[in-house]
N, C-alpha and C positions, 0 to 999 in steps of 0.2 A: 410371572417371576416364578422359580423354584427356591424355596426355603426349607431347609430340613426335610428334603426330598419329596415335598408335599407342593403341586403346583396350586399358586393363589393370584388372583385377579385383584390389583389394588387401584384405587383412583389418587393421581396424583395431582397437582398444579404446579406448573413450570413456568418460573418467571423469567421475563427476558433478562438478559444483561443491560447493569443501567448504562444510561447513554453518558456521554461526555460532557461534563458541565466545567463551567471557568467563570472567573470574576474578570477575565480579559476579553472573552469574545463568548458569541452565542454558537452552539455547534447545531449545523442544519444537515440534516440525514436527509438523501434524495437515492436516485437511481439513474442509471442510463442503460439503453438496450445495446447490445453488442453481439457480435457471432455467438460469445459464449452463453447468453440470456441476459437475464435484468442483472446488472451489476452494481452493488451498493456503494454510492458516495457519501464522504464524510466533507464539509466544507465548515470552515470557521470565518464567522464574520465578526471583525473586529468593534467593539463597542465604541466606535468614532463615527462622525458623518460623512459621507460622500463615498466615492467611488476610491477602492484602496487596491493598492498593488497585490499581487498574488504567488504564492507559492506552490507549485504543482509538485508534491512529494510521490514519485514513484518507487516502490521498495524493490527489496533484491528477491533473490530466488528463496525459495520455501514456502511452506503452507503455516503463513500465519496472519491474524488480523493487523490491521493498523488502526484500528478503533482502540480508544483509552475509556477505560471508566475510572470514576473515582477510586474503586477497590483494585484496581488492576490497570494500571497506566502501562501504555504500551511502550515498546523502544522509542519510538519516535513523538513521545509526548514532550521531552525537554525543548527539542527544536521546534515542534509546532507551537508549543508555549512562547519561546524567544522571539520567532516570526511576529506572533499576534501580539505581543507585548509593545514590539515596533511598529504596530500601525498595519501589519500585511495581513490578508486574507490568506488562509490556507486550503489546500483542496486534496483529498486522498480518494483513491478508488480501490475498492477490495478486490482482488484478482480472483477470478472464477473457481468458486469450491470455498471460499474463506468468508469468516463473518457471514453476513445475509445474502451476500452473492450467490447467484444460483451456477451452474455449471459444476463442473469437477467430476471426480477428485481431484484435486489441484495438481498432482502430481502427474496425469493423465492428460491436463491440457496443455495443445500444441503452442508454439511459440507466437503465431499469427492470430490465436484466439486470444491470447493474452495480451499481446499488443494492439487489437482493436478496443480492448475494454480502456486503455488509457486514451486512446485515439478520440473516442467518444466522450470520454470524461473530459479531455481538452477543449473540445466543443462545448461540451456543457458550461465549464466553468467560465469560457469568454463570454458566455450569456447571462450570467449573473450580474443583477442590478446592482450591485455593491463591489462588484469586480473590475478594476479599469484593464479593459482587453489587450490593450497596447503595452501593457506595464505587467507581464506574466513572466515567472521564471520557473524552470522544471529543474527540479535538483533528482537526480536518479542516483539510489544507492545501491552498490553491487550491480546486478542484472538490470536494473533500473537506468544505470548509466549508459547502457548498450539500447534500452528502450526509449529513453527521452530523445537521443537525437533522431532515430527514426520517425517518432510521433513529431517532432517539431519541424523535420524536413517538409511534411504536407501541409503543417499549419502554423506557421512561424511564431515564436516569441521573443522575447527580448532578449533573453539569456536563458543560459543552459549550463548546469554544473553535474560534475559525478562525483562521487566519493567511493571507494573500495570496488571500482569496475574493473573490467577486464580489456585487454589490447591483444587477444590471441584467440585462437579457437577454443572453444567449448571444451573439447576433449584435452587440449594441451593443460587449459587451466587447471580442470579437473585434476589429470593426473599430478601437475604440479604441487596441488594444495594437499592431495594423499600423500605423496612425498614427502612433504614439509611436515605434514600432522603426523606421519609416522615417527620421523626422526625426532621429533619432539615430545613423542610418547615413550621413546627409548627401543624403537624396533631395530631389529638386527639390519645393520645396512647391506648385507647380501640379499637378503628377502626384500628389502624396499627396492 
């Protein structure tokens, strides 16, 4: 590093981000091999006996981790906690370039490479000894609502749900959002 215009070498110890913890479930970190490399997976196993129904959460567009820690709960933490409290196992795959997943940078990953991470994730989830493979539901948020049906078309699940997803081409979706956000920000209608 350079400090006060002087180059210095300093040894530091870097601590990993804390793992998820909960009194409702055990967090199990793993990985799956996909086109994008090795993708980190995060499963939650309820503290109940027997095979459990499972929720596979597929995140939306953007570069962010789906991991939660005690000091930095992720945006999906309340959702994961609610399903876990109800006795469900949950499962997430960190997209390429996010969290501890290989690949990336995320913004350069193509659709098929990201889709393959979820495809491999579903196979892994169905093989977990605490999961009922015939009782899995995929929940897709935003772009995850597009990925979920494609993954389940190849490897059927009991149910599918989507929230905040799209039903038009990507360019139409982006243009609509930019226009709406520009109006809400007080932009000039002629410019918009």
